[in-house]
N, C-alpha and C positions, 0 to 999 in steps of 0.2 A: 881763493875766498878764505874772508875773514872773517871768524864769527864773533861775535858780540862776549867779552864787554870790550871798548875800544878805547882809544886814547887817540885824540888827535891834537895836530899842531895845526891850527886855523889863523887864516889871515884874511881881513878887510879890504880887499884891493882896490874893486870898486868896477863894473863892468867896462868901463872905457879901458881899464888897465890891465885886464884878464891874457889877453895875448901875449903879450908883453911879459908878463908875472912868469905865463907856461914856458916860453921861451929860456926862460931864468932857470926853470927850474930840468926843463929837460935839456940843459948844455951839461948837469949835472950828472943828471941819473937819466938813462930809458924809459919813456914812458910807454906801456902797450893800451891801446884801447881807441876808443876815439869817444867825437861829444864831449859826455862833459865828467867822465869816472873812469881812469886809466889803473892799474897797476905798476906801481914805482916802486922797483926793485931796490931797499935799502935807503929809501928816501929818509927814515928814521933811523935806522939802523940797528932796530928790537928786534924784529921779529923778519929780517933779510926779506926775502921777493916777496912775501907773500903783502905787503905794504900795500898800500894804494892813494891814489891821489882824485878829488872827487872837486867840481866845481859846482856851484851851489850861492847863487842871489849875489855874484861879486865877492864873493868870501870861497877863500881856496882851502880847501882841506887834509892835510894829508893824515894818512891813518893809518895801526897798527895795531896792533894786539894790547889790552891795557888791563888784564886780568892780576895783576900783580899789584893794580893799583887799585882794585875794591876793596870793599870792607872795610872797618875800623880800623884807624891809624894804627892801634896799637896790635893788628893784629898782622900787621905791612913786615915783611921779612928784611934782611940785609938785601938779598936780588931787588925790592922795589928801589929804593935806596939806587943801586947801580944804576938802574934801568934809568926811570927818575931823571940822574947826571945825566944819561944818553939825552934824556929828551929836552934837557935843559940846553945843551950843547946845542943840540939841531935846530930848536925854536927861536936862538940870539942867533945861529947864521941863519938862515931863512928870513927872517926878521930884515936882518940885516942888506938878504940879498932880495927881496923882493919889496923895502919900502913899502909895509902896506900903512892905511891909516891907523889899525888896531890890531891883535892877536892875540889868541889865546892857547894855552896847554887846556886840556879837557878829557874828563874821564864820561863817556854816556852822555855828552849833553853837547848842543851845539850853537855853534857860534852864532850872535845875531847879527844880520844887517844894519845898518843908521834908520832905513823905514822900520825893522822890526822894534828896534827895542825904542823908538818914540810910539808904537803903538802901546806896549807894555815892557815897563824896566825893572821888572820882578826876574832880571840874571840873577845867575849863578855863574855867567862865563867870567868874572872879572875877578877871580880869584889868585890866577897866577895866567897876566898879560903881558901884553907888551901895548905902549900908546905912541905915536910918533908926536914929534912938537909941534907941527903944523897942526893936529888936528884940535887945537884949542887955544883961546887967544890967552894973554898975561893972568888975565884974572881966574880964568876957568883952570890953568894949567897948576895955581897958585891953592886952588880948595880941591882939586884933586890929590895935592902932598898933604892936604890938611887934614881929607878924610882919610888916608891911608897911613897915617900916624909916623909913629918911627919904630913901630914893633913887624913888620912884613919887610923882607928881606928887597932891594931896592937895588940894579944895576944899570946904571946908566951908560947907552949907547951913542953912538955921535947925531942917530936925528930922535932921541927919542929914551923911553924908560920903560926898561922890564922890572916888576913888581912881583913875589911870590908869597902868597899868605900859606905855600902848602910846605912840610920839612921837606920830600924829594925833588922837588921841583926847584931845587937854587942849591948852592956849593957850600951855604954855614949852615944847614938846614933848620931855618929859621922857619918858623911858624905858628899860624894863629889858630885857634877852636876853630872847628869847622861853621859853629852857630856863626862866630863872630864875622868867620870870614865871608860868610852869605848875607850878613847885613852893611859887609861892608861893599860889597859886589854890587847889590843893588844899590845902594848909593852910588858907586862909579857911573853902572848905568842909567840912571839917572840922570847926574851929571853929564852926561857924554850925549844924550836923546836929548837933552837942553842945548849945549856948547858944541855938537860938532860940528868943523867948517869941511862938511865931502863936498 
């Protein structure tokens, strides 16, 4: 069993697509458990057999140990950088495979589903995130790029875009100050709450 703090790779796939998404995970790693919580050995590859998969409101959460990512970034050691690169690669892998509407790499925070975003846009989930091209119309997609600007790391994927504002969750160690990333996350959440095509 994992103890807090947690690192999560979370993906909104929608209730209708959950079983298909779970089958894709099962094809790569054994899931032990039932209902909505599973042990998923090495699903991320940081904490080995202690890793978990949980399902909540159309969101798939891949959970592992997150202590290396807690505290002020100045205190983070090289281990966080190494583990962050593993998390980044696994996040992109699962985003390609699961084909979510959106997803995020999170430390001690949960990814909101669209209904939750529409109720409260003050989200911290969109600092290191993936967004599918199909999720927004052309105008909203352009607005997303305007909000993100050129300070964050971007990785174009065949069906979407990965954006990282945290130095240890991208290969270039690009990042923004924590306060700036929080402001941008809330702006992105507000855009998604208004514009998502889910």
